[in-house]
N, C-alpha and C positions, 0 to 999 in steps of 0.2 A: 724471529730468532734464527741465527745461523749456527752452523755446527761448532764454531769456536766459542760462541757465547754459551751454548749448551754444555760444551766440555768444561768450561770454567764453572758453570753452575753446578754441574755434577761433582766436580772436585771440591767446591766449597761445601756442598751438602755432606759429602763423605767426611771431610775433615772436621766439620762441626760435630760429628758423631765419634770423633776420636780415631778416625781411619786415616791411613796414608792414601794419597791420591796424586798422581802425576800425569801430565800429558806425556805421551810416549811415542817413539818410533818416527815414522816419516814426517809427521807434523812438526816435531822438534827439529829434525834435520832441516826442513824447509824454512822454518822460522829463523834459524841461525844463518841460513844462506840468504835471507831476505826474499824468499820466494813465497807466494801465497800457497798454503797447504790445500790439497784437494779434499782432505778429510781429517778429522781429529779422533784420536783414540786416547782412552784413559786407562792407566794401570793402577791397581789398588790392592791392599791386603784384605779388603772386605770380601766375604764369600759371595758367590753368585746369588744365593737365596736372599742375602741381606740387600744386595743391590736391587733385586726385583721388588723387595718389600718397600724400599725407599722411593722407587720411581714406578708409579703404577702403570704408566704407558710404556712398558718394556717387556722383553721376552728373551729367554735363553736361546741363543742361536748356535751355541756350541757348548752344551751342558758339560760334556766330558772335558772340555778345555777351559771351562770357567768364563765363557764369553757371554755377555748380556748386551743386547741392542736396546738402547734407550732412545725413545722418540719424544719430541716435544715441539709443538708449534711449527711443524714442517721440517725440523732438523732432526738428525739422528747421529748418535755417537756409539761406538763399541766400547764397552767397559769390560776389562779383563782382569781377573784375579791373578796376582803374582803366582807364578808356577815354575816348576822345573820339569823337564821332559825326560823320559827314560825309555831307551831302545826304540828304534824305528825299523821294524821288520819289513815294512812295505816301501821304505825309501821315500815316504811322503808325510806320514802322520806318526806321532809318538804312540807306542803301544799303551803307555800309561803316563799320567801326569801326577805331580804332587803339588798341592797348593802350598804357597810359601808366605812368610811374613816379611822376608828380606828382599828388597827390590834388586839387590845384586844378583840373586839367583835367577830372577826373571830376566834381567838384562843379558846375562851370560848364555842364555839358551837361545838367543836370537841369531839372525843370520850374519849381518855385517855391522861393523863398529859404528858406522854413521847412522844406523837405524836402531841403536840400542840405548840412546840417551833418553833421559827423563827430565822433565821440566816442571818445577812447581809454579803454577800460573800466578800465584799470589806474590811470592817472594822473588821469582825469577831464578831461583837456585837450579843449577844443572847437576844432575847425577850422571856421571860418566865413568862407568866401571870398565870400559873396554877401549878407551882411547879414541873415541869417535871425534872429539873436537880437534885433536891433532890431525886426524885423517881428513876432516873437512878442510882444514887449513892447507893441507898438502894435496888436496883434491885426489884422494885415493879411495878405491873400493877394496876393503880388506875384510876377509872372513874373521869372525871372532874365534880366538883360540886356534885349535888345530883345523886348518881348512878342509883336509880330507874328511875329518869326522863330521864337520858341518854339512858337507855335500853328500856324505853317505846317509846322514839323517834325513835329508830332504833333497832329492835330486833336482827338483825344480829350481833350487837356489843357483844352480849352474847357469840357468838362463836369466835369473834376476840380476846377476852380476853384470853381464853386458848391457842389460836394459838400463840399470842405474848409470853405468859408465856412459851410455849414449845420451840419456836425458840430462845428466848433470855435467857432461863434458869432463869426467874424471878418468884417470888411469886405473887399471886393475893391478893391485899389488902382485908382484912376481910370484910369491908363494901361493897366493890364491889362484892365480892363473895356472900355475903348474899343477895344482890339485885338480882343477877342472879338466885339463888335458888328460891327466891320468885316469879320470873317472868318466870321461865323456860318453862312453858307450852306455852308461847307465841312464842317459837321458831317454833312451828308448823305453824305459820302464814307466816314464811319466805319462799320464793320460794325454791323449791327443788334444783334448779341449784345452788343457792347461798350457800345453806347448803353443797352441794357436793363440791363446790370449796373450802370452808373453811376446810372441812375434808381432801381434797387432800393436802392442804397446811400444815395442822398439820402432815400428814403422811410423807411428803417429804421435808419439810424445816428444819428439824433438831429437835431433842427432841420429837419424836413421842410418846415414852412412857410417858413422862411428859405431853404431850398434852392429851392423852387418860385418864391418871389418873386424870387430871384436869377436863375433861368432866364428869368423873365419880363422882368426889368430888362435882362438881357443880350441880349434878342431871340432867345434860343435856343428858347423854348417853342413859338412858331409853327412852327419848323423841325422839331421832333420830335414835338410833341403839339398840333397845331392845334386839335383838339377841346376840349382843356383851355383853351387860350388864348381860345377863343370864349366862355367863361363870363363874361368881363369885361362888366360893364354889363347883364347879363340880370336884370331886376328880378324880385322875388318878392313874394307877398302879405305885407304888413307884419304882419298879424295872426298869421301863422305864422313869419315870418322878419324879426323886427325888426332883425336884425344887418346886413341889406343884401342885395346881389346874390348870384348863385350863386358867383362867384369868392370873395367874402369868406366866405361860408358854408363853402366847401370848404377855404379856407386856415385857418379857425378849427378845423375838424375835424382837419386835418393837424397843427396846433399841439398838439392834445390827444393825439396818439399817444404811447404809452409802450412802447418796445421791441416794436413790432408785427411780426407775420409779414409777408413780402412780399405775401401774398394779402390780408390785412386792410388793409394800407396802400394797395394797389392798389384794393381795393373802396371805401375812403374816397375816394380820388382820383376814381374813376369812377362813384360811385353816382348822381350827378345829371348825368352826361355828356350825356344827351339833352334836358336842359332848354333849351339854346339853340335846337335845331331844332324843338322842340315849343311854344315860347313863343307865346301869343296872348292878346289881351285880349277878354273878353266882358263879362259882368256883373262879372267880376273877372279877375285874372291867372290863366291856366290853363296846364297842361303836360300836356294829354291824351295818354295813351299813353307818357309818358316812361320809365316803368319797363320796359315791353316793348322799346321802341326802345333804351333804355339798355343792357339786357342784350345785345342784338345788337351794339351799338357797342363794348361792352367786349370781346366776343369778337373782333371785327375788330381793335381796337387792340392787344390783347395777342397776337393771332396775328401781327400785323405786326411786333411786337417780339420774336417768337420765345419767348414764355413757354411753359412746358411745358403739355401737355394737362390735367394735373391742376390746375395753377395756374389755367388759363383756366376750367375747370369751376367751381372754387371761387369765383372772382371773379364769374363769371356768376350763380351762385346768390346771392351777396351782393347784387348789384345787383337781381336779380329779386325778392328777398324783402324788401327793406329797408322797404317801406311796409306789409307785412302785420302789423307789430307794432301798428298802430292798431286792429286787429280782434281782438286776443287775448281781450279781455273777452267778446266775442260769439261766439267759436268754440265749436262742440261739443267735448266733452271729447276725443273721438277725433281731431278735427282739430287741437286744441291740442297733444295729445301727439305727433302726427306732426310738427308744427311744431317742437316743442322738441327732438325727437330727431334733427333734421337733422345730417348730418356737419358737424363743426367749428362747432357752434352757438355756441360761445364767441365766434367771430369775428362772427357775425350779431348777437349780443347787444351786443358792444362797439361795432360800427358804429352800432347803434341808439342806444346811450347817447351816443356822440359827436354823432350827428345831432341829438338833442334838446338836448344841452348847448350846442350851437353855434347854436341857433335859439330856439325858444320856451321851452326849459328845463323842459318838463313831462316828468317821468320816471316817471309812474304805471305805464305799460305795461312799462317796463324793470323796475321793482321787482316788478311782478306776476309777470313771467317768472322773475326770480331766486328769488322765494319759492316759486313753483310747482315749479321744478326742485329746490329744497332739500327739498320735501315728498314728492317722487316718487322712488322707487327705480328702478334700471334695469329691473327686472321689470315695473314698472307702466308705464314708458314704452314698452318693447318686450317684451311678454310672449312666452313660447314659444308657437308656433302650436298651436291646439287641433285643427286639421284639416290634412290635406295632400291633394293631388290623388288619391293612392291611396285615402284614406278615402272620397272622393267616388265613385270608381269602384266601390269595394266596396259603397257604398250604392245603386248602380244608375244612376249618372250617366255619360253618355258624355263623354269628354274633348273640350274645345272652349273657345271664348272665354268662355263663361259661367262657367268655373271661376274665372277671375280675379274676377268679380263676386261669386261665392259666398264665396270666401276673404276678400275685402275686407269683405263684410257681416259675416262671422264676426269678423274682427279689430275692426271698428267696435264691435260689441256687446261684445267682450272689453274694449276700451279704455274703453267706457262703463260697465264693471262690471255689465253685464246678464247675462253668462254667464261660467262659469268652468270648465266641464268639457267633455269631448269629446261626451258624450251631449247636453248642452244645445246645443252647436254643431250637431250633426246635426239636432236637432229644429228649430233656427232655419232651417237650410238647407231642410229639407223643407217648412217653412211658407212661406218666401219664394220657393222655387224647387221646386214640386212635381215629383217624378220623372215622366218621360214615361209610365210605366205606371199612373199614378194618375189 
């Protein structure tokens, strides 16, 4: 059973007991747009305790808000009782809710018109109390009612507007946009984790460039990512970057993303993050040390946004290594193989491709790496070690820092195809690092 089947089953069960039940929110929007919904939600006049009693494998996940999670055969659907919300003192959650029997009351407390429609899954009837169908046709993101009130209620909605605009390719209604600009400083009151999650969605759900241009236009970008906002107007050498400044280059790269991981998308966004603070003019425009500083800035920014340690490490590596591709033709075989076998190298390769495609368009280094990877098997990139520390001790060496140098020298020779056996490895070590008793 999938979530759509479960949602229809829930609706039928509730209606058989005289209750109202509708598909609601994003799933209705996506169905009307001909897009596959990611999940399904049901709205009903049944109280939470009634829903729990009807569906044994369920639990209240938002008892205060009347939300019940129903699970069945691997699928799950949120079922919410019609409600109206009253006062939002924390700018995120209503202080109190009142359960309702009128679906209109439930629709009008939601965020945007296109997310407030309800669908009877049996008859196909659409309940549209806020004008969502017209806004779908006009491809507009519009807050329900007074936009300032909607955003004062829940500040996170200010980030949801550009996220929907990005993924759907819609414009933001001028009045809605003006309200966000007016209240933009309030985004600082939203939890860091929720801001991070919305940014990840903007970066990965499609239309990342549209999303960041919307964040910029709404004046939200300086509030949440001032370092990215600082890319505007930072010139680049035209011989390498005929496309324009650092902002334009980064936006072109975001536009080229195709179903990226959060780490790749973040690496693209931050790969040139240190160009604004390192910009200087000498004989030409220079960004001395921008890679090293950029890696540090990426760690600081992602740490501030509460990304996981693994994600931060991956993005730091992307930023730190993105210029090394220019040297691949000159690398020793051992250096090149170590470069190509980096964890998640596919992300490094795609960032490099986007970097080149969004600037000078020279892809020789990209194709060289692709061809090299295709010609090398896993054993050639990372062969089994010929020696271990125990072998060195058995050969008469005392454990110490030199062991690392010895084993690296052996692996270098192995990667260069100069040696292939344990005996050859020991001979190499004795030649380069004579034992103390000789």
